[in-house]
C-alpha positions as CSV (number, residue, x, y, z in Angstrom):
1,M,6.8,-3.5,12.6
2,N,5.5,0.0,12.2
3,S,4.2,1.3,8.9
4,V,6.6,4.2,9.1
5,S,9.9,4.6,10.9
6,P,9.6,6.3,14.3
7,Q,12.4,8.6,13.2
8,M,10.4,9.7,10.1
9,P,9.2,13.3,10.6
10,E,5.5,13.7,10.8
11,A,5.6,16.0,7.8
12,A,6.9,13.1,5.6
13,R,4.1,10.9,6.7
14,D,1.5,13.6,6.0
15,E,3.2,14.2,2.6
16,R,2.1,10.8,1.3
17,G,-1.5,11.5,2.2
18,A,-1.3,14.9,0.5
19,W,0.2,13.3,-2.6
20,F,-2.7,10.8,-2.6
21,M,-5.3,13.6,-2.4
22,Q,-3.5,15.5,-5.2
23,A,-3.4,12.3,-7.3
24,L,-7.1,11.7,-6.7
25,R,-7.7,15.2,-8.2
26,G,-5.7,14.2,-11.3
27,D,-2.2,15.2,-10.5
28,S,-0.1,12.6,-12.3
29,D,3.2,13.8,-10.9
30,A,1.8,13.3,-7.3
31,A,0.6,9.8,-8.3
32,T,4.1,9.0,-9.6
33,R,5.8,10.3,-6.5
34,L,3.3,8.4,-4.3
35,Y,3.8,5.1,-6.2
36,D,7.6,5.5,-6.1
37,A,7.6,6.2,-2.4
38,C,5.1,3.6,-1.3
39,V,5.0,0.5,-3.5
40,P,8.7,-0.5,-2.9
41,A,8.3,0.0,0.8
42,I,5.2,-2.1,0.9
43,R,6.9,-4.8,-1.2
44,V,9.8,-5.0,1.1
45,W,7.6,-5.1,4.2
46,L,5.5,-7.9,2.6
47,S,8.5,-9.9,1.4
48,S,9.5,-10.4,4.9
49,R,6.2,-12.2,5.5
50,V,5.3,-13.8,2.1
51,A,7.1,-15.0,-1.1
52,E,8.6,-12.2,-3.1
53,D,6.3,-12.7,-6.1
54,I,3.2,-12.4,-3.9
55,A,4.7,-9.3,-2.2
56,A,5.4,-7.6,-5.5
57,E,2.0,-8.4,-6.9
58,C,0.1,-7.3,-3.7
59,A,2.1,-4.1,-3.3
60,H,1.2,-3.0,-6.8
61,E,-2.4,-4.2,-6.5
62,A,-2.8,-2.4,-3.1
63,M,-2.0,0.9,-4.8
64,V,-4.4,0.2,-7.6
65,R,-7.2,-0.5,-5.0
66,A,-6.3,2.6,-3.0
67,F,-7.0,4.7,-6.1
68,R,-10.3,2.8,-6.8
69,H,-11.4,3.3,-3.2
70,G,-9.8,6.7,-2.5
71,R,-12.9,8.0,-0.8
72,R,-12.3,5.6,2.1
73,F,-9.0,7.2,3.0
74,E,-9.3,9.6,5.9
75,P,-7.0,12.7,5.4
76,G,-4.7,13.2,8.3
77,Q,-4.3,9.4,8.8
78,S,-1.2,7.6,7.7
79,F,-1.5,6.8,4.0
80,L,1.3,4.2,4.2
81,A,-0.4,2.3,7.1
82,W,-3.7,2.3,5.2
83,L,-1.9,1.0,2.1
84,R,-0.1,-1.6,4.1
85,T,-3.4,-2.9,5.5
86,I,-4.8,-3.2,2.0
87,A,-1.7,-5.0,0.8
88,W,-1.7,-7.4,3.8
89,H,-5.4,-8.4,3.2
90,L,-4.5,-9.0,-0.5
91,A,-1.6,-11.2,0.5
92,L,-3.7,-13.2,3.0
93,K,-6.3,-13.7,0.3
94,E,-3.6,-14.9,-2.1
95,L,-2.1,-17.3,0.5
96,R,-5.6,-18.7,1.1
97,N,-6.2,-19.2,-2.6
98,T,-2.7,-20.7,-3.1
99,N,-3.1,-23.2,-0.2
100,A,-6.7,-24.1,-0.9
101,P,-7.3,-27.7,-1.8
102,P,-8.1,-28.3,-5.5
103,G,-11.8,-27.9,-6.2
104,A,-12.4,-25.9,-3.0
Protein backbone atom coordinates (compact mmCIF):
# COMPACT_ATOMS: atom_id res chain seq x y z
CA MET A 1 0.00 0.00 0.00
CA ASN A 2 1.42 3.40 -0.95
CA SER A 3 1.87 6.09 1.66
CA VAL A 4 -0.16 8.46 -0.47
CA SER A 5 -2.74 7.83 -3.10
CA PRO A 6 -1.35 7.87 -6.63
CA GLN A 7 -4.19 10.26 -7.52
CA MET A 8 -3.09 12.74 -4.86
CA PRO A 9 -1.53 15.77 -6.51
CA GLU A 10 2.16 16.22 -5.77
CA ALA A 11 1.40 19.64 -4.29
CA ALA A 12 -0.72 17.97 -1.57
CA ARG A 13 2.15 15.63 -0.71
CA ASP A 14 4.59 18.52 -0.52
CA GLU A 15 2.13 20.52 1.55
CA ARG A 16 2.51 18.15 4.52
CA GLY A 17 6.28 18.55 4.43
CA ALA A 18 5.87 22.32 4.28
CA TRP A 19 3.47 22.23 7.23
CA PHE A 20 6.00 20.15 9.16
CA MET A 21 8.78 22.64 8.51
CA GLN A 22 6.48 25.51 9.54
CA ALA A 23 5.47 23.61 12.68
CA LEU A 24 9.12 23.03 13.57
CA ARG A 25 9.57 26.81 13.41
CA GLY A 26 6.75 27.24 15.95
CA ASP A 27 3.65 27.62 13.77
CA SER A 28 0.96 25.96 15.92
CA ASP A 29 -1.67 26.23 13.16
CA ALA A 30 0.60 24.27 10.80
CA ALA A 31 1.16 21.67 13.54
CA THR A 32 -2.59 21.27 14.02
CA ARG A 33 -3.23 20.95 10.26
CA LEU A 34 -0.42 18.42 10.02
CA TYR A 35 -1.71 16.33 12.93
CA ASP A 36 -5.27 16.39 11.59
CA ALA A 37 -4.13 15.40 8.10
CA CYS A 38 -1.66 12.68 9.04
CA VAL A 39 -2.48 10.93 12.31
CA PRO A 40 -5.92 9.61 11.24
CA ALA A 41 -4.47 8.39 7.93
CA ILE A 42 -1.61 6.62 9.71
CA ARG A 43 -4.04 5.10 12.24
CA VAL A 44 -6.23 3.70 9.46
CA TRP A 45 -3.20 2.35 7.60
CA LEU A 46 -1.85 0.68 10.74
CA SER A 47 -5.23 -0.68 11.85
CA SER A 48 -5.32 -2.87 8.76
CA ARG A 49 -2.12 -4.47 10.06
CA VAL A 50 -2.33 -4.39 13.87
CA ALA A 51 -4.99 -4.06 16.58
CA GLU A 52 -6.84 -0.74 16.66
CA ASP A 53 -5.49 0.26 20.09
CA ILE A 54 -1.90 -0.28 18.92
CA ALA A 55 -2.63 1.59 15.68
CA ALA A 56 -4.06 4.60 17.52
CA GLU A 57 -1.23 4.73 20.03
CA CYS A 58 1.51 4.32 17.43
CA ALA A 59 -0.01 6.87 15.03
CA HIS A 60 0.01 9.52 17.76
CA GLU A 61 3.45 8.54 19.07
CA ALA A 62 4.87 8.65 15.54
CA MET A 63 3.89 12.32 15.27
CA VAL A 64 5.42 13.05 18.66
CA ARG A 65 8.68 11.39 17.58
CA ALA A 66 8.63 13.19 14.24
CA PHE A 67 8.70 16.50 16.11
CA ARG A 68 11.44 15.28 18.45
CA HIS A 69 13.58 14.20 15.51
CA GLY A 70 12.51 16.78 12.95
CA ARG A 71 16.08 17.42 11.85
CA ARG A 72 16.07 13.92 10.30
CA PHE A 73 13.30 14.79 7.85
CA GLU A 74 14.58 15.65 4.40
CA PRO A 75 12.53 18.46 2.84
CA GLY A 76 11.22 17.46 -0.56
CA GLN A 77 10.60 13.88 0.58
CA SER A 78 7.15 12.54 1.44
CA PHE A 79 6.38 13.49 5.02
CA LEU A 80 3.58 10.93 5.21
CA ALA A 81 5.88 8.11 4.07
CA TRP A 82 8.47 9.15 6.67
CA LEU A 83 5.80 9.28 9.38
CA ARG A 84 4.40 5.92 8.30
CA THR A 85 7.85 4.37 8.63
CA ILE A 86 8.18 5.73 12.16
CA ALA A 87 4.70 4.43 13.06
CA TRP A 88 5.41 1.00 11.58
CA HIS A 89 8.61 0.62 13.60
CA LEU A 90 6.74 1.64 16.75
CA ALA A 91 4.01 -0.91 16.00
CA LEU A 92 6.54 -3.67 15.41
CA LYS A 93 8.25 -2.84 18.70
CA GLU A 94 4.90 -2.92 20.50
CA LEU A 95 4.05 -6.28 18.94
CA ARG A 96 7.41 -7.70 19.99
CA ASN A 97 6.91 -6.45 23.54
CA THR A 98 3.34 -7.73 23.67
CA ASN A 99 4.30 -11.19 22.39
CA ALA A 100 7.49 -11.54 24.41
CA PRO A 101 7.48 -14.33 26.99
CA PRO A 102 7.22 -13.15 30.61
CA GLY A 103 10.58 -12.21 32.06
CA ALA A 104 12.19 -11.90 28.63
